[in-house]
C-alpha positions as CSV (number, residue, x, y, z in Angstrom):
1,M,-170.5,7.0,-13.7
2,A,-171.1,3.6,-15.3
3,S,-170.1,0.4,-13.5
4,H,-168.6,-2.6,-15.2
5,A,-168.0,-6.1,-13.8
6,I,-164.7,-7.8,-14.7
7,R,-163.8,-11.4,-13.9
8,I,-160.1,-12.1,-14.0
9,V,-159.3,-15.7,-14.8
10,H,-156.0,-17.5,-15.2
11,G,-156.4,-21.1,-16.4
12,K,-159.3,-22.5,-14.4
13,R,-158.7,-20.3,-11.4
14,I,-161.0,-17.3,-10.9
15,I,-158.5,-14.7,-9.6
16,S,-161.0,-12.0,-8.8
17,D,-164.4,-10.6,-9.5
18,L,-164.1,-6.8,-9.7
19,S,-166.6,-4.1,-10.0
20,L,-164.9,-1.1,-11.6
21,R,-166.3,2.3,-12.4
22,S,-165.5,3.7,-15.7
23,G,-162.1,5.3,-15.7
24,P,-158.5,4.4,-16.3
25,Y,-157.7,0.8,-16.5
26,V,-154.3,-0.5,-15.3
27,K,-153.0,-3.6,-17.0
28,R,-151.4,-6.0,-14.5
29,D,-148.8,-8.6,-15.2
30,Y,-149.9,-12.1,-14.2
31,S,-147.1,-13.9,-16.1
32,W,-145.6,-15.0,-12.7
33,M,-148.5,-17.4,-12.5
34,D,-147.0,-19.5,-15.2
35,K,-144.3,-20.5,-12.7
36,A,-146.7,-21.3,-9.9
37,A,-146.5,-24.8,-8.3
38,C,-150.3,-25.0,-8.5
39,K,-150.5,-24.4,-12.2
40,G,-152.6,-27.1,-13.8
41,M,-153.8,-28.6,-10.5
42,G,-157.4,-29.0,-9.5
43,T,-158.9,-26.0,-7.8
44,D,-160.5,-28.0,-5.0
45,L,-157.3,-27.9,-3.0
46,F,-157.1,-24.1,-3.1
47,F,-160.8,-23.3,-2.7
48,P,-161.9,-25.6,0.1
49,A,-165.6,-25.4,1.3
50,C,-166.3,-23.3,4.4
51,G,-164.8,-25.1,7.4
52,E,-162.8,-27.6,5.3
53,P,-159.0,-27.9,6.0
54,T,-156.6,-25.8,4.0
55,R,-153.5,-27.8,4.8
56,K,-153.1,-29.6,1.5
57,G,-153.2,-26.4,-0.6
58,K,-150.8,-24.7,1.7
59,L,-148.3,-27.6,1.5
60,I,-148.2,-27.1,-2.3
61,C,-147.6,-23.4,-1.7
62,R,-144.6,-24.1,0.5
63,T,-142.6,-25.4,-2.5
64,C,-143.7,-22.6,-4.9
65,Q,-141.1,-20.2,-6.3
66,V,-143.7,-17.4,-6.8
67,K,-145.3,-17.8,-3.3
68,E,-144.5,-14.2,-2.3
69,Q,-145.9,-12.7,-5.5
70,C,-149.0,-14.8,-5.1
71,R,-149.4,-13.7,-1.5
72,Q,-148.9,-10.0,-2.3
73,E,-151.5,-10.3,-5.1
74,A,-154.1,-11.7,-2.7
75,L,-153.3,-9.1,0.0
76,S,-153.7,-6.3,-2.5
77,D,-157.3,-7.4,-3.5
78,P,-159.7,-8.3,-0.7
79,S,-162.1,-9.9,-3.3
80,I,-159.6,-12.7,-4.0
81,R,-160.9,-16.0,-2.6
82,G,-159.2,-19.2,-1.7
83,I,-155.6,-20.1,-0.7
84,W,-153.0,-17.8,-2.3
85,G,-149.3,-17.7,-1.4
86,G,-149.8,-20.1,1.4
87,T,-152.5,-18.0,3.1
88,S,-156.2,-18.5,3.6
89,E,-158.8,-15.7,3.2
90,E,-159.0,-15.4,7.0
91,E,-155.3,-15.1,7.4
92,R,-155.1,-12.4,4.8
93,R,-158.0,-10.5,6.4
94,N,-156.2,-10.6,9.7
95,T,-153.0,-9.4,8.1
96,R,-154.9,-6.4,6.6
97,V,-156.5,-5.5,9.9
98,H,-153.2,-5.5,11.8
């Protein structure tokens, strides 16, 4: 079965890098991102370098009307990096384990 790499991008944010095998493709609705508090902001707040604080990005997430959709999107795909829905990669990883 052939394998294809897909990069999902919304604005300047890389949402996910996926490696998919040939087969049915399910189109997902990302229109909720248009309402995100982070829309149009620099990505450095949401993709801090390893060991850098995540507080500033999370503060913006607190005010976001689509925070829960964002968090669920990130929880559904372990390849998503950065701060999503007020959670860091580590926090989401711990949520998935428990």
